[in-house]
N, C-alpha and C positions, 0 to 999 in steps of 0.2 A: 591955391583954394579957388576954386570958379564960380564968380557973382556969379547970381542967380538968372539972370538974362543969360549969361554964357551958356549956363547948363540947358537952358531949354535951348536954346540954339543945336548943341550937340548931344540934346538927349537922342539918337539913333542912329550911330554914324558909321553902319557897317560900310563898308567899301563895295563890297558886293550886293547888290541889291535884289534877287535870286532869292526865291523863298529858301531860306534853311534847307530843305530836305531834299531839295533840287541837287544839290550841290556834293556829291559823294569825295570821299578823298582818293587823291590819287593813289596809294598804296594799296588799294581794296577795303579798304574799312566801308563800311555803308552807310556811315555820318557825314553829317555836313562839315567836320573838320579834318583836312590834310595831315593825318598822322605821320604822313611820308616826311615834313617839314618840320613838324612840334612836338614829333614822338623819341625823336634823339633827346638822351637826358633826363628824361620822361621821370624814370623811376627813381632819379637822385633827390626830385623833388616831392616825389609823391610816395612815401611811404607810410607804411598800415599805421594808423594811430589804436595804439593799445587801448582806448573808451571804447574805441567803435568794434576792435574784433573780439571785446568781451560781450559786447551788446550783442554782436552777431552767435557766436559759439552761446551764448546764452537762449535762444531765438530759436538754434537748430538742434535746440533737443536731444532728443535719442538719435537724430539721423546720421545714418551711417553712410550713400550715398550722395552726390550733390554735382550740379551743374551748374558751373559759374560762368553766366552769362555777361558779355562784355569786359573779359576778365584781364585785359591788359597783360600789364606786364608783372599781376599776379600779387597783387598788394593783401587782397584779405580773403585768400583760399585758404580755408581751415586744413590745418596738417596734420587734426588727428579724422578725418573723415579720406575716404577715396573720392577726389572730383574726380573731372571731366572738367576743362575749361572751355569756352567758343570763344573768339577771337577774332574778327575779320581783317585787323590791321596788321600786314605783316611786318612793320617797324615796332607795334608793340607786341607783336610774338616773341619777336629778335630779343627782347629787353627781358621776357622770363629768364631767372635763373637757373642753374645746375639742378637735376632733380626737382623740377616743379613738376605741376600734374602732365600729363600729357595736355595738346590743345586741338581745336578741331578748328578751321577755317570756316567758318558759318553766323549767319548773319542771328538775331534774336527771332525774325519773322520768318524763319523757315528753319529748323532744326531737327538737323538727320539722327535723329532719335526717336526708337517705337513707344506708344502710348506710356508714358507712366513708369517709366524708365529709372528715376530716379527716385530717392526717398524727400529730398531740399533741392530745392534753387536760390543760388544767392546772383543780384543786380547792384553793382557799387559804381555809383558818379556813371551811370550807362544809359539809363534811360532816355536821355537827352541828345544822343548817337542815332536812338532807333528812328528810321524812317516812317514808320506806321506803328506806334503806340499800343493798341489794343490788339494789332494781327498777333504784336510780339508776345503780349500776355499774355493772349490765349493759346499761344505753342509755347511758351512757360506754362502755363499751367498743363497745360497737356504731358509733360514728359514728366514733370513734378506730381507724387503722390502727397506729400504733405506741405511743409508751409515754402514760402517765397519769400528771403529778407530782399529789402529794397532799399538802399542808401541814396538818396534823391535831395533835391533842395526846391523849398517852395519858391514859388516864383514871386510870390504874392508879399517875403521877407524877405525879397532882397537888397529891399532900401534900409533898412536897419545899417545899414555896412558904411563905414565912410570914405571906402570906398567910390560911393557916389557921388562925393564933393570933389572931385579928384577926375576919374574918367566915368562919367554917368554913361557914355557909352557903353560900356564895357558891363554894365548892371544892366541894361537897357537889353545888350545880345542875351545877354544869361538869361534875363525874363522872358524873351521871348523864345528861349530853346529848353528851356525846363516844364514839362509837363504841369497843370494843375494838380493838385491831389486830388480833388474830386474824381480827373479824368484817370487816373492810378487806382482809385479804389473804384471806378465800374468796371476795368478794361482788368481788374483780376478777381471779381466777382465774390465767389461764398463771406467768411468772418475776416474783414480787414481791421487793424489797428496800427495809427499811426500816432506818433510820440515824436514832441521833438528830442533831439539830441543835442545836449550842451557841450561845445568846443571847447577844448582844453586851449589854457593859456600857451600853452608849448608845443602844440599840436604839429604834430609829425607830419600828417598827409598835408600838403601845400595847397587845396585847392582856396581860393583866394579870402574867403572870412578864417580861414584859419589864420592869417598873418592879423586880425583883429587886434592886438598890442604891439606887433612888433611892423611898424609902419617899413620899420628900414628894408625889412628881407624882399622887399617887392620891388626895389630900386635895380632888383638883380634880373636881369634879363631872362637867364636862365628861369626863375621862380615866376614870371609874367609867361612864358613860356609853356609850361607847365600846365596853363588856366586855358584852354582850348578859346573861351571868347576874344583872348588878347588878339588871336589871330585873324580876327573878322574886323576889326576896327581901324585896321592902318598904323603904317607907321610914326605920323604925325601926331596919333592920338600919344601913344608910347612916348615919347620925344616930349611934347606937352606937360603931360603925368608928370613924367620923372622930373623935370624941370620943376615946375609947382612944386610936388612934394620934398623936393631938396631942398627946397627956399624953405618951405614952412618950418622943416624941422627945424634947419639952421636959425631960424628967428625964434622958434618957438610956440608960431602959432600952429603949429599942430598940437603939440601937448596943451594951450589954452583950451582948446575946446575938448581933445580927445585924451586927452593925457591919462586921463580916470583906469582907461580900457588898457593900459601896460600893466597893469595890477589884479584885473579881474582872474579870479581864476577861472569861470566859462564864460562864453558869450552864448547867449539864445539869439541865435540867426534862424536863418534859413534852410539848416541839416533838420532833414527829418527822416525817422526810421521808421518801415510801412514792415508788416507783416502780412500777410494774406494766407488762410487757410480753408479747406475745400470745405 
């Protein structure tokens, strides 16, 4: 665990200091992360969490057609709807399983569909990759007749994670990438509801907070690679993080402070479930 003065020193450690939105992915993705490098193996760690699947299905109500924006490997695509996926990253498209919905190489800000072409839209863990949030949300609203369902994180709530004690650079990077919930509200327009989405202890969708009670899992480099924020902080941060966490797990220091999380059924973290309606 880092001392307070060290946390201050390391409180914003991206190795590339260009604005995040100015650094496109090398594999065709429009966002800041290079999924050509970090995407392989992503689907192994980022499986659809059943509790989130149920929330999405309920929010989609009686929709029959769906556009999935920033679809990635297709984790949350409903199997009971006619889905069209949109994914600009070649590395992520390559991981879509056989029989997955047809996928279009496009970006949220420029969707190649007619007005009101779909009953509903889904955007899960993708807003932070969009170059222009409001333009993207306007496009999604343009092509959607009904609900727009969004899974995202509230950057103001990220400090609740124990990860901030070990890798504050990751928390700072995530907070700088995820749009404020107020911006999502204003971009969607219409009627917008936002609620906290509890994270289950055994969450199988391996974003950072999914490991709130399973710290050992983040000693796996693949688990970290499946969280794009780690790709911005530099190898030295990962080495320091793994060394400190491994030592504190061995000594019991992590459990002395955070051991109660190991049996906490759900964690009220930064995850937010947003539904916009016309």
